C-alpha positions as a Python dict, from the first residue, in 0.01 Angstrom:
ca = {
    (1, 'M'): (0, 0, 0),
    (2, 'A'): (91, 368, -37),
    (3, 'K'): (-28, 615, 104),
    (4, 'D'): (5, 1046, 51),
    (5, 'K'): (149, 1070, 384),
    (6, 'S'): (-110, 1374, 494),
    (7, 'S'): (-440, 1168, 420),
    (8, 'L'): (-556, 1023, 705),
    (9, 'Y'): (-700, 677, 770),
    (10, 'L'): (-1109, 667, 744),
    (11, 'P'): (-1244, 323, 850),
    (12, 'G'): (-1441, 185, 566),
    (13, 'K'): (-1431, 463, 284),
    (14, 'R'): (-1207, 471, 6),
    (15, 'S'): (-996, 734, -63),
    (16, 'P'): (-740, 804, -399),
    (17, 'A'): (-485, 855, -168),
    (18, 'W'): (-471, 530, -68),
    (19, 'Q'): (-288, 286, -342),
    (20, 'K'): (-215, -79, -436),
    (21, 'I'): (48, -85, -546),
    (22, 'K'): (200, -482, -732),
    (23, 'R'): (586, -506, -746),
    (24, 'V'): (652, -718, -1021),
    (25, 'R'): (1026, -906, -1022),
    (26, 'E'): (1171, -910, -1455),
    (27, 'S'): (1516, -1032, -1563),
    (28, 'E'): (1593, -1060, -1949),
    (29, 'F'): (1813, -1479, -1927),
    (30, 'V'): (2019, -1479, -2187),
    (31, 'V'): (1974, -1858, -2286),
    (32, 'G'): (2268, -2057, -2346),
    (33, 'G'): (2218, -2369, -2490),
    (34, 'Y'): (1955, -2711, -2481),
    (35, 'S'): (1922, -2994, -2291),
    (36, 'F'): (1818, -3366, -2433),
    (37, 'G'): (1532, -3621, -2278),
    (38, 'G'): (1652, -3871, -2391),
    (39, 'T'): (1384, -4008, -2651),
    (40, 'R'): (1438, -3986, -3065),
    (41, 'K'): (1061, -3778, -3106),
    (42, 'E'): (1210, -3452, -2866),
    (43, 'M'): (1349, -3178, -3021),
    (44, 'F'): (1511, -3113, -2703),
    (45, 'S'): (1414, -3136, -2321),
    (46, 'G'): (1470, -2816, -2178),
    (47, 'L'): (1722, -2488, -2233),
    (48, 'L'): (1991, -2393, -2052),
    (49, 'L'): (1870, -1991, -1877),
    (50, 'G'): (2162, -1729, -1739),
    (51, 'L'): (2294, -1393, -1668),
    (52, 'Y'): (2537, -1189, -1690),
    (53, 'D'): (2756, -1093, -1360),
    (54, 'D'): (2854, -775, -1290),
    (55, 'R'): (3202, -891, -1523),
    (56, 'Q'): (2997, -972, -1799),
    (57, 'R'): (3092, -1346, -1741),
    (58, 'L'): (2812, -1563, -1838),
    (59, 'V'): (2654, -1734, -1537),
    (60, 'Y'): (2438, -2035, -1587),
    (61, 'T'): (2101, -1982, -1365),
    (62, 'E'): (1858, -2250, -1406),
    (63, 'Q'): (1658, -2494, -1680),
    (64, 'L'): (1369, -2440, -1788),
    (65, 'Q'): (1210, -2740, -1828),
    (66, 'Q'): (913, -2842, -2126),
    (67, 'V'): (928, -3109, -2381),
    (68, 'M'): (907, -3076, -2766),
    (69, 'S'): (842, -3284, -2959),
    (70, 'E'): (777, -3379, -3295),
    (71, 'D'): (401, -3475, -3236),
    (72, 'N'): (280, -3111, -3049),
    (73, 'D'): (554, -2836, -3183),
    (74, 'S'): (590, -2914, -3495),
    (75, 'Q'): (478, -2625, -3562),
    (76, 'K'): (719, -2410, -3331),
    (77, 'Q'): (998, -2572, -3421),
    (78, 'R'): (914, -2456, -3697),
    (79, 'R'): (882, -2138, -3557),
    (80, 'A'): (1200, -2079, -3403),
    (81, 'E'): (1369, -2172, -3715),
    (82, 'D'): (1203, -1889, -3962),
    (83, 'R'): (1360, -1679, -3736),
    (84, 'I'): (1694, -1851, -3662),
    (85, 'G'): (1757, -1802, -4052),
    (86, 'Q'): (1587, -1495, -4035),
    (87, 'R'): (1900, -1320, -3840),
}
């Protein structure tokens, strides 16, 4: 909650001087690689994510896992390949 310093609390009343503020945390990660899940149908099973540290070194942070297979994600693969080809 945030409020104007000079505003008063009025029980049961709403005032524009009192406002809810949601804190949103965001980060931009770098995809440093990918991992395979082990089955032949999977394109990949996870993305290896990292962030740059104070000395501009890429530091591994986590693995984001979601199985990508030919059966359910061929459109995603084509879009990814199209984007890569455009660079």
